[in-house]
mmCIF file of the C-alpha atoms, coordinates in Angstrom:
data_MODEL
# 
_entry.id   MODEL 
# 
loop_
_atom_site.group_PDB 
_atom_site.id 
_atom_site.type_symbol 
_atom_site.label_atom_id 
_atom_site.label_alt_id 
_atom_site.label_comp_id 
_atom_site.label_asym_id 
_atom_site.label_entity_id 
_atom_site.label_seq_id 
_atom_site.pdbx_PDB_ins_code 
_atom_site.Cartn_x 
_atom_site.Cartn_y 
_atom_site.Cartn_z 
_atom_site.occupancy 
_atom_site.B_iso_or_equiv 
_atom_site.pdbx_formal_charge 
_atom_site.auth_seq_id 
_atom_site.auth_comp_id 
_atom_site.auth_asym_id 
_atom_site.auth_atom_id 
_atom_site.pdbx_PDB_model_num 
ATOM 1   C CA . MET A 1 1   ? 0.000  0.000  0.000   1.00 0.00 ? 1   MET A CA 1 
ATOM 2   C CA . ILE A 1 2   ? 1.264  3.455  -0.915  1.00 0.00 ? 2   ILE A CA 1 
ATOM 3   C CA . LYS A 1 3   ? 1.782  5.804  2.014   1.00 0.00 ? 3   LYS A CA 1 
ATOM 4   C CA . LYS A 1 4   ? 0.486  9.348  2.338   1.00 0.00 ? 4   LYS A CA 1 
ATOM 5   C CA . SER A 1 5   ? 4.034  10.713 2.113   1.00 0.00 ? 5   SER A CA 1 
ATOM 6   C CA . PHE A 1 6   ? 4.331  9.271  -1.397  1.00 0.00 ? 6   PHE A CA 1 
ATOM 7   C CA . TYR A 1 7   ? 1.254  11.176 -2.551  1.00 0.00 ? 7   TYR A CA 1 
ATOM 8   C CA . LEU A 1 8   ? 2.560  14.365 -0.969  1.00 0.00 ? 8   LEU A CA 1 
ATOM 9   C CA . LEU A 1 9   ? 5.907  13.957 -2.706  1.00 0.00 ? 9   LEU A CA 1 
ATOM 10  C CA . TRP A 1 10  ? 4.241  13.064 -5.985  1.00 0.00 ? 10  TRP A CA 1 
ATOM 11  C CA . GLY A 1 11  ? 1.919  16.076 -5.825  1.00 0.00 ? 11  GLY A CA 1 
ATOM 12  C CA . SER A 1 12  ? 4.646  18.531 -4.874  1.00 0.00 ? 12  SER A CA 1 
ATOM 13  C CA . GLN A 1 13  ? 6.975  17.266 -7.604  1.00 0.00 ? 13  GLN A CA 1 
ATOM 14  C CA . THR A 1 14  ? 4.162  17.485 -10.177 1.00 0.00 ? 14  THR A CA 1 
ATOM 15  C CA . ILE A 1 15  ? 3.343  21.068 -9.230  1.00 0.00 ? 15  ILE A CA 1 
ATOM 16  C CA . SER A 1 16  ? 7.044  21.929 -9.206  1.00 0.00 ? 16  SER A CA 1 
ATOM 17  C CA . SER A 1 17  ? 7.515  20.440 -12.686 1.00 0.00 ? 17  SER A CA 1 
ATOM 18  C CA . ILE A 1 18  ? 4.560  22.389 -14.082 1.00 0.00 ? 18  ILE A CA 1 
ATOM 19  C CA . ALA A 1 19  ? 5.848  25.611 -12.507 1.00 0.00 ? 19  ALA A CA 1 
ATOM 20  C CA . ASP A 1 20  ? 9.316  24.930 -13.912 1.00 0.00 ? 20  ASP A CA 1 
ATOM 21  C CA . ILE A 1 21  ? 7.949  24.466 -17.428 1.00 0.00 ? 21  ILE A CA 1 
ATOM 22  C CA . ILE A 1 22  ? 5.947  27.694 -17.204 1.00 0.00 ? 22  ILE A CA 1 
ATOM 23  C CA . TYR A 1 23  ? 9.009  29.492 -15.823 1.00 0.00 ? 23  TYR A CA 1 
ATOM 24  C CA . LEU A 1 24  ? 11.232 28.268 -18.653 1.00 0.00 ? 24  LEU A CA 1 
ATOM 25  C CA . MET A 1 25  ? 8.684  29.235 -21.315 1.00 0.00 ? 25  MET A CA 1 
ATOM 26  C CA . THR A 1 26  ? 8.335  32.678 -19.728 1.00 0.00 ? 26  THR A CA 1 
ATOM 27  C CA . VAL A 1 27  ? 12.080 33.246 -19.580 1.00 0.00 ? 27  VAL A CA 1 
ATOM 28  C CA . ILE A 1 28  ? 12.527 32.163 -23.201 1.00 0.00 ? 28  ILE A CA 1 
ATOM 29  C CA . SER A 1 29  ? 9.756  34.522 -24.296 1.00 0.00 ? 29  SER A CA 1 
ATOM 30  C CA . PHE A 1 30  ? 11.193 37.325 -22.159 1.00 0.00 ? 30  PHE A CA 1 
ATOM 31  C CA . VAL A 1 31  ? 14.701 36.927 -23.614 1.00 0.00 ? 31  VAL A CA 1 
ATOM 32  C CA . PHE A 1 32  ? 13.431 36.787 -27.190 1.00 0.00 ? 32  PHE A CA 1 
ATOM 33  C CA . GLY A 1 33  ? 11.151 39.782 -26.634 1.00 0.00 ? 33  GLY A CA 1 
ATOM 34  C CA . ASN A 1 34  ? 13.980 41.888 -25.230 1.00 0.00 ? 34  ASN A CA 1 
ATOM 35  C CA . THR A 1 35  ? 16.756 40.881 -27.617 1.00 0.00 ? 35  THR A CA 1 
ATOM 36  C CA . ASN A 1 36  ? 14.997 39.747 -30.805 1.00 0.00 ? 36  ASN A CA 1 
ATOM 37  C CA . SER A 1 37  ? 17.985 37.443 -31.123 1.00 0.00 ? 37  SER A CA 1 
ATOM 38  C CA . LEU A 1 38  ? 17.554 33.762 -31.772 1.00 0.00 ? 38  LEU A CA 1 
ATOM 39  C CA . LEU A 1 39  ? 21.060 33.055 -30.488 1.00 0.00 ? 39  LEU A CA 1 
ATOM 40  C CA . SER A 1 40  ? 20.322 34.633 -27.094 1.00 0.00 ? 40  SER A CA 1 
ATOM 41  C CA . THR A 1 41  ? 17.058 32.719 -26.941 1.00 0.00 ? 41  THR A CA 1 
ATOM 42  C CA . VAL A 1 42  ? 18.752 29.387 -27.685 1.00 0.00 ? 42  VAL A CA 1 
ATOM 43  C CA . ILE A 1 43  ? 21.289 30.013 -24.922 1.00 0.00 ? 43  ILE A CA 1 
ATOM 44  C CA . VAL A 1 44  ? 18.522 29.794 -22.281 1.00 0.00 ? 44  VAL A CA 1 
ATOM 45  C CA . PRO A 1 45  ? 17.727 26.069 -22.731 1.00 0.00 ? 45  PRO A CA 1 
ATOM 46  C CA . LEU A 1 46  ? 21.431 25.350 -23.256 1.00 0.00 ? 46  LEU A CA 1 
ATOM 47  C CA . ILE A 1 47  ? 22.343 26.943 -19.916 1.00 0.00 ? 47  ILE A CA 1 
ATOM 48  C CA . ARG A 1 48  ? 19.444 25.102 -18.293 1.00 0.00 ? 48  ARG A CA 1 
ATOM 49  C CA . PHE A 1 49  ? 20.636 21.772 -19.708 1.00 0.00 ? 49  PHE A CA 1 
ATOM 50  C CA . CYS A 1 50  ? 24.215 22.353 -18.527 1.00 0.00 ? 50  CYS A CA 1 
ATOM 51  C CA . SER A 1 51  ? 23.063 23.235 -15.020 1.00 0.00 ? 51  SER A CA 1 
ATOM 52  C CA . GLN A 1 52  ? 20.875 20.126 -14.836 1.00 0.00 ? 52  GLN A CA 1 
ATOM 53  C CA . ALA A 1 53  ? 23.735 17.947 -16.074 1.00 0.00 ? 53  ALA A CA 1 
ATOM 54  C CA . ILE A 1 54  ? 26.061 19.342 -13.403 1.00 0.00 ? 54  ILE A CA 1 
ATOM 55  C CA . SER A 1 55  ? 23.342 18.920 -10.779 1.00 0.00 ? 55  SER A CA 1 
ATOM 56  C CA . GLY A 1 56  ? 22.896 15.320 -11.837 1.00 0.00 ? 56  GLY A CA 1 
ATOM 57  C CA . LEU A 1 57  ? 26.580 14.678 -11.250 1.00 0.00 ? 57  LEU A CA 1 
ATOM 58  C CA . VAL A 1 58  ? 26.653 16.446 -7.862  1.00 0.00 ? 58  VAL A CA 1 
ATOM 59  C CA . PHE A 1 59  ? 23.337 15.113 -6.530  1.00 0.00 ? 59  PHE A CA 1 
ATOM 60  C CA . PRO A 1 60  ? 24.588 11.645 -5.446  1.00 0.00 ? 60  PRO A CA 1 
ATOM 61  C CA . PHE A 1 61  ? 27.242 13.265 -3.247  1.00 0.00 ? 61  PHE A CA 1 
ATOM 62  C CA . VAL A 1 62  ? 24.685 15.570 -1.647  1.00 0.00 ? 62  VAL A CA 1 
ATOM 63  C CA . VAL A 1 63  ? 22.226 12.747 -1.004  1.00 0.00 ? 63  VAL A CA 1 
ATOM 64  C CA . SER A 1 64  ? 24.945 10.620 0.569   1.00 0.00 ? 64  SER A CA 1 
ATOM 65  C CA . ARG A 1 65  ? 25.558 13.357 3.150   1.00 0.00 ? 65  ARG A CA 1 
ATOM 66  C CA . PHE A 1 66  ? 21.981 14.559 3.799   1.00 0.00 ? 66  PHE A CA 1 
ATOM 67  C CA . ARG A 1 67  ? 18.524 12.990 3.916   1.00 0.00 ? 67  ARG A CA 1 
ATOM 68  C CA . LEU A 1 68  ? 16.639 13.027 0.616   1.00 0.00 ? 68  LEU A CA 1 
ATOM 69  C CA . SER A 1 69  ? 13.558 14.696 2.085   1.00 0.00 ? 69  SER A CA 1 
ATOM 70  C CA . LYS A 1 70  ? 15.662 17.528 3.489   1.00 0.00 ? 70  LYS A CA 1 
ATOM 71  C CA . VAL A 1 71  ? 17.445 18.027 0.164   1.00 0.00 ? 71  VAL A CA 1 
ATOM 72  C CA . LEU A 1 72  ? 14.130 18.152 -1.728  1.00 0.00 ? 72  LEU A CA 1 
ATOM 73  C CA . VAL A 1 73  ? 12.578 20.640 0.696   1.00 0.00 ? 73  VAL A CA 1 
ATOM 74  C CA . ILE A 1 74  ? 15.621 22.915 0.627   1.00 0.00 ? 74  ILE A CA 1 
ATOM 75  C CA . ALA A 1 75  ? 15.799 22.742 -3.178  1.00 0.00 ? 75  ALA A CA 1 
ATOM 76  C CA . GLN A 1 76  ? 12.117 23.630 -3.584  1.00 0.00 ? 76  GLN A CA 1 
ATOM 77  C CA . LEU A 1 77  ? 12.272 26.468 -1.060  1.00 0.00 ? 77  LEU A CA 1 
ATOM 78  C CA . SER A 1 78  ? 15.427 27.928 -2.567  1.00 0.00 ? 78  SER A CA 1 
ATOM 79  C CA . GLN A 1 79  ? 13.951 27.780 -6.060  1.00 0.00 ? 79  GLN A CA 1 
ATOM 80  C CA . PHE A 1 80  ? 10.784 29.470 -4.813  1.00 0.00 ? 80  PHE A CA 1 
ATOM 81  C CA . SER A 1 81  ? 12.765 32.199 -3.041  1.00 0.00 ? 81  SER A CA 1 
ATOM 82  C CA . ILE A 1 82  ? 14.914 32.878 -6.119  1.00 0.00 ? 82  ILE A CA 1 
ATOM 83  C CA . PHE A 1 83  ? 11.810 33.163 -8.311  1.00 0.00 ? 83  PHE A CA 1 
ATOM 84  C CA . SER A 1 84  ? 10.150 35.435 -5.753  1.00 0.00 ? 84  SER A CA 1 
ATOM 85  C CA . CYS A 1 85  ? 13.187 37.711 -5.604  1.00 0.00 ? 85  CYS A CA 1 
ATOM 86  C CA . LEU A 1 86  ? 13.292 37.820 -9.392  1.00 0.00 ? 86  LEU A CA 1 
ATOM 87  C CA . MET A 1 87  ? 9.606  38.740 -9.533  1.00 0.00 ? 87  MET A CA 1 
ATOM 88  C CA . ILE A 1 88  ? 9.987  41.467 -6.888  1.00 0.00 ? 88  ILE A CA 1 
ATOM 89  C CA . TYR A 1 89  ? 13.046 42.874 -8.659  1.00 0.00 ? 89  TYR A CA 1 
ATOM 90  C CA . TYR A 1 90  ? 11.167 42.982 -11.953 1.00 0.00 ? 90  TYR A CA 1 
ATOM 91  C CA . PHE A 1 91  ? 8.147  44.593 -10.285 1.00 0.00 ? 91  PHE A CA 1 
ATOM 92  C CA . PHE A 1 92  ? 10.199 47.460 -8.856  1.00 0.00 ? 92  PHE A CA 1 
ATOM 93  C CA . SER A 1 93  ? 12.723 48.021 -11.647 1.00 0.00 ? 93  SER A CA 1 
ATOM 94  C CA . GLY A 1 94  ? 10.615 47.204 -14.709 1.00 0.00 ? 94  GLY A CA 1 
ATOM 95  C CA . SER A 1 95  ? 13.366 45.184 -16.388 1.00 0.00 ? 95  SER A CA 1 
ATOM 96  C CA . ILE A 1 96  ? 15.868 42.467 -15.628 1.00 0.00 ? 96  ILE A CA 1 
ATOM 97  C CA . PRO A 1 97  ? 19.427 42.572 -16.999 1.00 0.00 ? 97  PRO A CA 1 
ATOM 98  C CA . LEU A 1 98  ? 20.101 39.508 -19.118 1.00 0.00 ? 98  LEU A CA 1 
ATOM 99  C CA . THR A 1 99  ? 23.296 38.674 -17.223 1.00 0.00 ? 99  THR A CA 1 
ATOM 100 C CA . ILE A 1 100 ? 21.321 38.336 -13.975 1.00 0.00 ? 100 ILE A CA 1 
ATOM 101 C CA . LEU A 1 101 ? 18.666 36.318 -15.766 1.00 0.00 ? 101 LEU A CA 1 
ATOM 102 C CA . PHE A 1 102 ? 21.221 33.920 -17.252 1.00 0.00 ? 102 PHE A CA 1 
ATOM 103 C CA . LEU A 1 103 ? 22.903 33.472 -13.859 1.00 0.00 ? 103 LEU A CA 1 
ATOM 104 C CA . LEU A 1 104 ? 19.554 32.666 -12.250 1.00 0.00 ? 104 LEU A CA 1 
ATOM 105 C CA . ILE A 1 105 ? 18.744 30.184 -14.991 1.00 0.00 ? 105 ILE A CA 1 
ATOM 106 C CA . PHE A 1 106 ? 21.980 28.347 -14.205 1.00 0.00 ? 106 PHE A CA 1 
ATOM 107 C CA . PHE A 1 107 ? 21.006 27.974 -10.552 1.00 0.00 ? 107 PHE A CA 1 
# 
């Protein structure tokens, strides 16, 4: 029988994946709208892929030192806080420099 914790993990990962897809589509549209450059737009998924590849290599070492549930909670909260800071910065300044955006995509 599947435990309640599995459903909670499954639901939170599903919502996180949907939010991540919407975020990536928004960033790609934002970069293309500001630069009108296909090369700059293609760099966004490339940076994202490189960061996920590096994370995939580092993740086993992190999980061997910390509990998986703690790592997942910290990762989700840090991603949420970075997105919130990005949204607040955009709200007050009206624009986001592409260098900051590309650095945030990497993390």
